[in-house]
TORKOL-4160 file (C-alpha; in steps of 0.2 Angstrom, whole numbers, padded with zeros to 4 digits, m for minus):
116
<pt num="1" X="m0056" Y="0088" Z="m0045"/>
<pt num="2" X="m0049" Y="0071" Z="m0045"/>
<pt num="3" X="m0056" Y="0053" Z="m0044"/>
<pt num="4" X="m0041" Y="0044" Z="m0037"/>
<pt num="5" X="m0022" Y="0045" Z="m0035"/>
<pt num="6" X="m0010" Y="0030" Z="m0038"/>
<pt num="7" X="0007" Y="0030" Z="m0029"/>
<pt num="8" X="0021" Y="0018" Z="m0035"/>
<pt num="9" X="0029" Y="0010" Z="m0020"/>
<pt num="10" X="0043" Y="m0002" Z="m0017"/>
<pt num="11" X="0034" Y="m0012" Z="m0004"/>
<pt num="12" X="0015" Y="m0012" Z="m0003"/>
<pt num="13" X="0014" Y="m0020" Z="0014"/>
<pt num="14" X="0026" Y="m0008" Z="0022"/>
<pt num="15" X="0018" Y="0007" Z="0013"/>
<pt num="16" X="0001" Y="0001" Z="0018"/>
<pt num="17" X="0006" Y="0001" Z="0036"/>
<pt num="18" X="0013" Y="0018" Z="0035"/>
<pt num="19" X="m0003" Y="0026" Z="0026"/>
<pt num="20" X="m0015" Y="0016" Z="0038"/>
<pt num="21" X="m0007" Y="0024" Z="0053"/>
<pt num="22" X="m0004" Y="0041" Z="0046"/>
<pt num="23" X="m0021" Y="0043" Z="0038"/>
<pt num="24" X="m0031" Y="0036" Z="0053"/>
<pt num="25" X="m0031" Y="0053" Z="0062"/>
<pt num="26" X="m0039" Y="0061" Z="0047"/>
<pt num="27" X="m0053" Y="0048" Z="0047"/>
<pt num="28" X="m0047" Y="0038" Z="0032"/>
<pt num="29" X="m0047" Y="0020" Z="0032"/>
<pt num="30" X="m0039" Y="0006" Z="0022"/>
<pt num="31" X="m0049" Y="m0006" Z="0011"/>
<pt num="32" X="m0048" Y="m0024" Z="0013"/>
<pt num="33" X="m0032" Y="m0026" Z="0004"/>
<pt num="34" X="m0023" Y="m0011" Z="0013"/>
<pt num="35" X="m0019" Y="m0004" Z="m0004"/>
<pt num="36" X="m0033" Y="0008" Z="m0006"/>
<pt num="37" X="m0036" Y="0022" Z="0007"/>
<pt num="38" X="m0050" Y="0035" Z="0009"/>
<pt num="39" X="m0067" Y="0038" Z="0018"/>
<pt num="40" X="m0075" Y="0022" Z="0023"/>
<pt num="41" X="m0081" Y="0013" Z="0007"/>
<pt num="42" X="m0073" Y="0026" Z="m0005"/>
<pt num="43" X="m0054" Y="0023" Z="m0007"/>
<pt num="44" X="m0046" Y="0037" Z="m0018"/>
<pt num="45" X="m0027" Y="0034" Z="m0014"/>
<pt num="46" X="m0021" Y="0018" Z="m0021"/>
<pt num="47" X="m0004" Y="0010" Z="m0019"/>
<pt num="48" X="0004" Y="0000" Z="m0033"/>
<pt num="49" X="0020" Y="m0010" Z="m0030"/>
<pt num="50" X="0033" Y="m0009" Z="m0042"/>
<pt num="51" X="0052" Y="m0011" Z="m0043"/>
<pt num="52" X="0054" Y="0007" Z="m0048"/>
<pt num="53" X="0045" Y="0017" Z="m0035"/>
<pt num="54" X="0041" Y="0035" Z="m0039"/>
<pt num="55" X="0045" Y="0047" Z="m0025"/>
<pt num="56" X="0044" Y="0066" Z="m0027"/>
<pt num="57" X="0025" Y="0066" Z="m0028"/>
<pt num="58" X="0016" Y="0078" Z="m0017"/>
<pt num="59" X="m0001" Y="0072" Z="m0009"/>
<pt num="60" X="m0011" Y="0084" Z="0003"/>
<pt num="61" X="m0026" Y="0077" Z="0013"/>
<pt num="62" X="m0039" Y="0088" Z="0021"/>
<pt num="63" X="m0040" Y="0087" Z="0040"/>
<pt num="64" X="m0055" Y="0092" Z="0050"/>
<pt num="65" X="m0046" Y="0103" Z="0062"/>
<pt num="66" X="m0028" Y="0108" Z="0068"/>
<pt num="67" X="m0028" Y="0094" Z="0081"/>
<pt num="68" X="m0030" Y="0081" Z="0067"/>
<pt num="69" X="m0015" Y="0089" Z="0058"/>
<pt num="70" X="m0005" Y="0087" Z="0073"/>
<pt num="71" X="m0011" Y="0069" Z="0076"/>
<pt num="72" X="m0007" Y="0065" Z="0058"/>
<pt num="73" X="0011" Y="0071" Z="0060"/>
<pt num="74" X="0014" Y="0061" Z="0075"/>
<pt num="75" X="0007" Y="0045" Z="0068"/>
<pt num="76" X="0016" Y="0047" Z="0052"/>
<pt num="77" X="0033" Y="0049" Z="0061"/>
<pt num="78" X="0029" Y="0034" Z="0072"/>
<pt num="79" X="0025" Y="0024" Z="0057"/>
<pt num="80" X="0042" Y="0028" Z="0048"/>
<pt num="81" X="0039" Y="0044" Z="0040"/>
<pt num="82" X="0052" Y="0058" Z="0040"/>
<pt num="83" X="0049" Y="0076" Z="0045"/>
<pt num="84" X="0047" Y="0088" Z="0031"/>
<pt num="85" X="0038" Y="0102" Z="0040"/>
<pt num="86" X="0031" Y="0102" Z="0058"/>
<pt num="87" X="0013" Y="0107" Z="0061"/>
<pt num="88" X="0010" Y="0125" Z="0060"/>
<pt num="89" X="0003" Y="0140" Z="0050"/>
<pt num="90" X="0010" Y="0143" Z="0033"/>
<pt num="91" X="0005" Y="0161" Z="0031"/>
<pt num="92" X="0014" Y="0162" Z="0014"/>
<pt num="93" X="0000" Y="0150" Z="0007"/>
<pt num="94" X="m0014" Y="0159" Z="0016"/>
<pt num="95" X="m0016" Y="0167" Z="0034"/>
<pt num="96" X="m0026" Y="0151" Z="0040"/>
<pt num="97" X="m0017" Y="0137" Z="0031"/>
<pt num="98" X="m0011" Y="0125" Z="0045"/>
<pt num="99" X="m0002" Y="0110" Z="0039"/>
<pt num="100" X="0011" Y="0097" Z="0042"/>
<pt num="101" X="0022" Y="0088" Z="0030"/>
<pt num="102" X="0031" Y="0071" Z="0031"/>
<pt num="103" X="0041" Y="0060" Z="0018"/>
<pt num="104" X="0034" Y="0043" Z="0016"/>
<pt num="105" X="0045" Y="0027" Z="0015"/>
<pt num="106" X="0046" Y="0030" Z="m0004"/>
<pt num="107" X="0051" Y="0048" Z="m0004"/>
<pt num="108" X="0034" Y="0056" Z="m0007"/>
<pt num="109" X="0029" Y="0072" Z="0002"/>
<pt num="110" X="0013" Y="0069" Z="0011"/>
<pt num="111" X="0003" Y="0083" Z="0019"/>
<pt num="112" X="m0011" Y="0086" Z="0030"/>
<pt num="113" X="m0020" Y="0103" Z="0029"/>
<pt num="114" X="m0033" Y="0112" Z="0038"/>
<pt num="115" X="m0039" Y="0129" Z="0033"/>
<pt num="116" X="m0048" Y="0137" Z="0047"/>
């Protein structure tokens, strides 16, 4: 549906470390500048440093299984994210929607989801 997403961040180095750690359990990697993230060789999330960071954006990443959602949540919190929804079923979305939510250093809502 989309080609890429750009997030405005206050500190690209700090946000790059956060996303590198949080997205690793999902199989996503950073490009050589640590400002692009995605499957190896195909970054689709880009960080753009600006004085007026956005915040309020919601980005959801596909996880291969529920264990990856759990690992994303732990890694994101350890990397400086804030809890915005522990890993678990979200039956109001669908009976098999398993997700976790964190707030990144710039206030964006970042989710990992597995629909099994």
